[in-house]
Each structure stands twice: as structure tokens, then as C-alpha cells.
N, C-alpha and C positions, 0 to 999 in steps of 0.2 A: 504494500500500500504506500502511495507516495506521501502520505501525511504522517508517517512514522519512521523514525530513525533510532534504532535501539529502543530504549525505554521512553524516548522523547516523542512528543506528538506536536504537530503543527495544526493550527486552526485559522481559517480566515472566513469572515462573513462580510458581505457588502450589501448595503441597503440604500435606496434612494431617500434623500432628506426631503421632508415635507416642504412645500412651497412656503417661503417666508421664515423658515426656521434655521436656515444656515448660519446667519449671524449670531443668533442666540446659542446655537450648538458650538460654534467656533469660540465664542466668548467663554462658554462653560469649560470647554476643553483647555483653552489657553490659560484659564485661571487655576487649573489643577496644579498643586504644588509638585515640584520635581522630587522632593523628599516627602513621603507620606501620601503618594498617589493612591487612589482606590485600588489600582492593580497590585500594590504591595500587600493587600489583604489576601491575595491568592498565593499561598506559600510555595507552591510548586511551579510558579511562573519564572522561566528563564528570561524571557523577553516578551513584551507586548506593547502594542500602541494602537491609537486611533488616528486616522488620517481622513481628511475631507478632500475628496477629489472633485474639482470644479469643472474640468474640461480636459480633453486630450488635445494637445497642441503640437504642431510639427517640430518646433525648436527643442523639444524635450526628447528627440530621438525617434519619435514615431514617424513612419513613412509618409503619412498624410494626416491632415487635420480631420478630426471626427468630433464635432461639437455635441455635447450631451444635452439632453432635455432638462436635466436637473443635476444637482450636486449629489454625491454619494458619500456615505460614511463607510469607511473600510476599517475593520478591526482585525488585527492579526495577533497571534500569540503562539509562543513555543513553551511547552510545559511538560512536567513529569506525568507519566501515566496515561490512562485512556481518556478519550474525549468526553464520554458520558459523565464520568466523575468530576472532571474539570468544569464542565458546564453547570453541573449541580452546584458546585462551590461558587462559581461566578455569579449565578442567579441569586444565591443566598447572600453572599458577602458584598456584592455590588448593588444590592437592592436600593440603598439610599440614592445612588447616582444614576441608576439605569433609566428612570423616567426622564432625566435631564439629557441623557445621551441617546439611547435607542428610542425613547419615547418621542423624539423629534423626527422619526423616520416613518416612511410610508408602511402601513400594515402592522406596526408594532401594537401589541395588545394593550388595552388600557392598564395603567399602573406599571407596565413593563417589569413584571416580577414572576418568580417561580417557574412552574412547568410551562406556562404560556410563553414566557420570555425564552426559555430553552428551546421550545418548538420553533419560535420565530427565528432564533439564531441558526438553528439547524436548517430551516427552510432557506435561509440566505447564505448558507455555507458554500464556499468555493473550494474544491480540492486543490491542493498544492501540486504544481507540476514537477517540482524538484525541491526536496527538503533535505538539508544537511544540518544536523545539530552540532553545535560546537562541542558538546559533551554528551554524546548519545548514550553512554552507559553510566553517567553520573547524575544523580539528582541534584536539585538546587541545594539541599542540605549538605550533600557531600562536597559540592563545589565551595560553599561557604566555609566548611570545616577545613578544606585544603588551603583556602586563602588565609584563614586564621593561623594555620600551622606555618604557612610561609612567612607571615608577619612575625610570628614568634621566633622563627629561625633567623630572620634578618635582624631582629632586635638582639638576639643572642650573639650573632656574628659581630655586630657593632660593639657590644659590651665585651666580647672576648678579645678585642684588639690589644688590651692591656693586661690580659691574664697569662699566667704561666701555662705550659702544656698540661700539667697535672690539674690545675684549676679549671681549665677548659673542659677536660674530660669529666671531672666531677660535676661541673655546672651543666654540661650537656646531658649527662645521665640523670641528673635531678630534674631538668626542664623537659626532657623528652623521653 
């Protein structure tokens, strides 16, 4: 399946934005904090983003212009595990934000929540043509643990610059 690489899964959904709602949606997405984004509530997310597509234009590498009748909201995510479980978590943990995001799109159910939102996202799902995961066999938790171990090792190496070989060995064994 093109949406799976190891234990990682890719998901993309695209939905037309309701007429007159693009500016409000863009404002909402632009106001989301870089730290503390709603997407951080999804523990198994390696990478995710929302994008508003307003038009296809020739100067962006497309062979010819193809003007769209409306703007589209694109959501992409790479995450640990199966899609079904991820969408359940997304619909639960993004419930406060979903009406401000997908609720501004054509066909989104009122309230943009729960099983109805999940069905809507699945209806608007686009399969990935080619998916390569940066860490296909490592979960987000494993990647974070490895990065933390790396930071500890760097800190130890800096501190060890002034240590004797015996102190380095004792310190290393105590730390790791």
C-alpha cells in the first residue's frame, strides 16, 4: 500500500473551502501557535500540516494554468500506526479546533466532530502516490528518546573535555 512505510502511515485529505470562508480559515490557521499547535495533541504524529490551495499557476512548475473554482484545504500527516486509530484520536483531540478548520469546508458535518468528522475525512482522502518515512521503523516516542540520548551524550562529551580517562569512564558508566 502506498500510504504505509514500515510502521508509519501517510494520510492526506483535500476539501473545497466554502465560499467566503477562506479568509477566516486562513486567519485561524495563521494564528495557531508554532509551539502548542493542536497537532501536538496527537502523540504519534511525525509531521502534519494544513495548506490552503488557491489556484494552480504555470510559474509554480505546472505545464499549464488550471484555475480552480474554489480554494481547497489540504491536510497531510505522517504518523505511527494504522489510519483508523489515528483518525479516532484526531477527531477526539482536535474537537475544539475542527469546526474552525474543517467546518469551513464544503460537506463537513455540523459540529465537525466524532465519527461524522472521521467519515468526512475518509471521504476526502487522497492516496499517496509515493510515501517515504524518515523513520519507518521508529515511533515518535523512540525518535524523541534517541534525540534525548544524543543531547545527553553531547553534554557528557563537552563536560568530559577536562576529565581524566578514569573519570570519563566512571562518568560514562554512571550516565549511560
